[in-house]
DSSP file (Angstrom, degrees, kcal/mol; ACC not computed):
  #  RESIDUE AA STRUCTURE BP1 BP2  ACC     N-H-->O    O-->H-N    N-H-->O    O-->H-N    TCO  KAPPA ALPHA  PHI   PSI    X-CA   Y-CA   Z-CA
    1    1 A X              0   0    0      0, 0.0    36,-2.0     0, 0.0     2,-0.4   0.000 360.0 360.0 360.0 141.1  -36.0   34.0    1.0
    2    2 A X  E     -a   37   0A   0     34,-0.2     2,-0.5    36,-0.0    36,-0.2  -0.992 360.0-158.8-126.0 129.5  -36.1   37.0   -1.3
    3    3 A X  E     -a   38   0A   0     34,-2.4    36,-3.4    -2,-0.4     2,-0.6  -0.917   6.8-150.9-105.9 130.1  -36.1   36.8   -5.1
    4    4 A X  E     -a   39   0A   0     -2,-0.5     2,-0.5    34,-0.2    36,-0.2  -0.904  17.6-164.1 -97.7 118.9  -35.0   39.9   -7.2
    5    5 A X  E     -a   40   0A   0     34,-3.5    36,-2.9    -2,-0.6     2,-0.6  -0.911  10.5-172.1-110.6 125.8  -36.8   39.7  -10.5
    6    6 A X        -     0   0    0     -2,-0.5    36,-0.1    34,-0.2    34,-0.1  -0.962  19.9-140.3-116.5 113.2  -35.7   41.8  -13.4
    7    7 A X     >  -     0   0    0     -2,-0.6     4,-2.9    34,-0.4     5,-0.2  -0.264  25.1-109.5 -68.3 158.7  -38.0   41.6  -16.4
    8    8 A X  H  > S+     0   0    0      1,-0.2     4,-2.5     2,-0.2     5,-0.2   0.867 119.9  53.8 -56.3 -36.7  -36.6   41.5  -19.9
    9    9 A X  H  > S+     0   0    0      2,-0.2     4,-1.8     1,-0.2    -1,-0.2   0.940 112.0  42.4 -64.0 -47.9  -37.9   45.0  -20.5
   10   10 A X  H  > S+     0   0    0      2,-0.2     4,-2.2     1,-0.2    -2,-0.2   0.901 114.5  51.8 -66.8 -41.2  -36.1   46.5  -17.4
   11   11 A X  H  X S+     0   0    0     -4,-2.9     4,-0.8     1,-0.2    -2,-0.2   0.928 109.4  50.0 -61.3 -44.7  -33.0   44.5  -18.1
   12   12 A X  H  < S+     0   0    0     -4,-2.5     3,-0.4    -5,-0.2     4,-0.2   0.887 112.5  47.2 -60.3 -39.9  -32.9   45.8  -21.7
   13   13 A X  H  < S+     0   0    0     -4,-1.8    -1,-0.2     1,-0.2    -2,-0.2   0.868 126.4  26.9 -70.3 -37.5  -33.3   49.4  -20.5
   14   14 A X  H  X S+     0   0    0     -4,-2.2     4,-2.7     1,-0.1     5,-0.2   0.128  82.6 120.5-113.9  18.5  -30.6   49.2  -17.8
   15   15 A X  H  X S+     0   0    0     -4,-0.8     4,-2.5    -3,-0.4     5,-0.2   0.883  74.2  51.1 -54.2 -47.2  -28.3   46.4  -19.1
   16   16 A X  H  > S+     0   0    0     -4,-0.2     4,-1.5     1,-0.2     5,-0.3   0.916 113.8  45.2 -59.6 -43.9  -25.2   48.5  -19.3
   17   17 A X  H  > S+     0   0    0     -3,-0.2     4,-2.4     1,-0.2     3,-0.2   0.931 113.3  49.4 -65.1 -46.8  -25.6   49.6  -15.7
   18   18 A X  H  < S+     0   0    0     -4,-2.7    -2,-0.2     1,-0.2    -1,-0.2   0.881 115.9  43.2 -60.6 -39.5  -26.4   46.1  -14.4
   19   19 A X  H  < S+     0   0    0     -4,-2.5    -1,-0.2    -5,-0.2    -2,-0.2   0.715 123.9  32.0 -82.1 -21.5  -23.4   44.6  -16.2
   20   20 A X  H  < S+     0   0    0     -4,-1.5     2,-0.3    -3,-0.2    -2,-0.2   0.727  95.5  86.4-111.5 -25.8  -20.8   47.3  -15.3
   21   21 A X     <  -     0   0    0     -4,-2.4     3,-0.1    -5,-0.3    24,-0.0  -0.570  57.9-153.3 -83.0 140.1  -21.7   48.8  -11.9
   22   22 A X  S    S+     0   0    0     -2,-0.3     2,-0.4     1,-0.2    -1,-0.1   0.873  85.1  31.2 -76.6 -38.6  -20.4   47.0   -8.8
   23   23 A X  S    S-     0   0    0      2,-0.0    24,-2.1     0, 0.0    25,-0.4  -0.965  75.7-158.8-123.7 140.1  -23.2   48.3   -6.6
   24   24 A X  E     -B   46   0A   0     -2,-0.4     2,-0.6    22,-0.2    22,-0.2  -0.911  15.1-149.2-121.5 144.2  -26.8   48.9   -7.7
   25   25 A X  E     -B   45   0A   0     20,-3.4    20,-2.2    -2,-0.4     2,-0.5  -0.965  26.4-168.3-104.5 121.6  -29.6   51.0   -6.4
   26   26 A X  E     -B   44   0A   0     -2,-0.6     2,-0.4    18,-0.2    18,-0.2  -0.948  15.7-152.4-120.3 120.5  -32.8   49.3   -7.4
   27   27 A X  E     +B   43   0A   0     16,-2.3    15,-3.1    -2,-0.5    16,-1.4  -0.732  35.4 177.1 -83.9 140.4  -36.3   50.8   -7.2
   28   28 A X  E     -B   41   0A   0     -2,-0.4     2,-0.4    13,-0.2    13,-0.2  -0.844  39.7-131.0-143.0 171.1  -38.7   48.0   -6.7
   29   29 A X  E     -B   40   0A   0     11,-1.8    11,-3.0    -2,-0.3     2,-0.4  -0.998  32.0-141.4-125.0 123.6  -42.2   46.7   -6.2
   30   30 A X  E     -B   39   0A   0     -2,-0.4     2,-0.4     9,-0.2     9,-0.2  -0.714  18.2-177.4 -93.0 134.5  -42.6   44.1   -3.4
   31   31 A X  E     -B   38   0A   0      7,-3.2     7,-2.1    -2,-0.4     2,-0.2  -0.820  10.5-159.4-131.4  93.3  -44.9   41.1   -3.8
   32   32 A X  E     +B   37   0A   0     -2,-0.4     2,-0.3     5,-0.2     5,-0.2  -0.503  19.5 172.4 -70.6 140.6  -45.1   38.8   -0.8
   33   33 A X  E >   -B   36   0A   0      3,-2.9     3,-2.2    -2,-0.2    -2,-0.1  -0.862  56.3 -30.2-156.6 114.2  -46.4   35.4   -1.8
   34   34 A X  T 3  S-     0   0    0     -2,-0.3     3,-0.1     1,-0.3    -2,-0.0   0.848 123.6 -43.0  47.3  50.2  -46.7   32.1    0.2
   35   35 A X  T 3  S+     0   0    0      1,-0.2     2,-0.4     0, 0.0    -1,-0.3   0.421 123.7  96.9  81.5  -2.7  -43.7   32.7    2.5
   36   36 A X  E <   - B   0  33A   0     -3,-2.2    -3,-2.9    -5,-0.0     2,-0.6  -0.962  63.8-145.7-119.3 137.2  -41.5   34.0   -0.3
   37   37 A X  E     -aB   2  32A   0    -36,-2.0   -34,-2.4    -2,-0.4     2,-0.5  -0.909  10.9-161.2-105.4 119.8  -41.0   37.7   -1.1
   38   38 A X  E     -aB   3  31A   0     -7,-2.1    -7,-3.2    -2,-0.6     2,-0.6  -0.847   1.7-160.0 -97.6 133.4  -40.6   38.6   -4.7
   39   39 A X  E     -aB   4  30A   0    -36,-3.4   -34,-3.5    -2,-0.5     2,-0.7  -0.961   5.4-155.6-116.0 115.9  -39.0   42.0   -5.5
   40   40 A X  E     -aB   5  29A   0    -11,-3.0   -11,-1.8    -2,-0.6   -34,-0.2  -0.824  15.2-134.2 -96.3 116.7  -39.7   43.2   -9.0
   41   41 A X  E     + B   0  28A   0    -36,-2.9   -34,-0.4    -2,-0.7   -13,-0.2  -0.474  31.0 167.9 -69.4 135.1  -37.1   45.7  -10.2
   42   42 A X  E     +     0   0A   0    -15,-3.1     2,-0.3     1,-0.4   -14,-0.2   0.649  68.1  14.0-116.5 -31.0  -38.6   48.8  -11.9
   43   43 A X  E     - B   0  27A   0    -16,-1.4   -16,-2.3     2,-0.0    -1,-0.4  -0.993  62.9-163.3-145.5 146.2  -35.5   51.1  -12.1
   44   44 A X  E     + B   0  26A   0     -2,-0.3     2,-0.3   -18,-0.2   -18,-0.2  -0.996  12.5 167.1-133.3 135.2  -31.8   50.5  -11.8
   45   45 A X  E     - B   0  25A   0    -20,-2.2   -20,-3.4    -2,-0.4     2,-0.2  -0.978  33.4-109.1-142.1 157.6  -29.0   53.0  -11.2
   46   46 A X  E     - B   0  24A   0     -2,-0.3   -22,-0.2   -22,-0.2   -28,-0.1  -0.537  10.8-158.9 -85.6 151.2  -25.3   52.6  -10.2
   47   47 A X              0   0    0    -24,-2.1   -23,-0.1    -2,-0.2    -1,-0.1   0.305 360.0 360.0-106.8   5.5  -23.9   53.7   -6.9
   48   48 A X              0   0    0    -25,-0.4    -1,-0.1     0, 0.0   -24,-0.1   0.414 360.0 360.0-117.2 360.0  -20.3   54.0   -8.0
């Protein structure tokens, strides 16, 4: 299982892109933890 985590700060900065773009390119930081991989979004941009 992989969880994509978007912090309130990142969401606030990229909210328009997240809400309007159909496909997203997300730069991330990966944090594996006890059989679950958490992916922390750091930057978001649209692909369309």
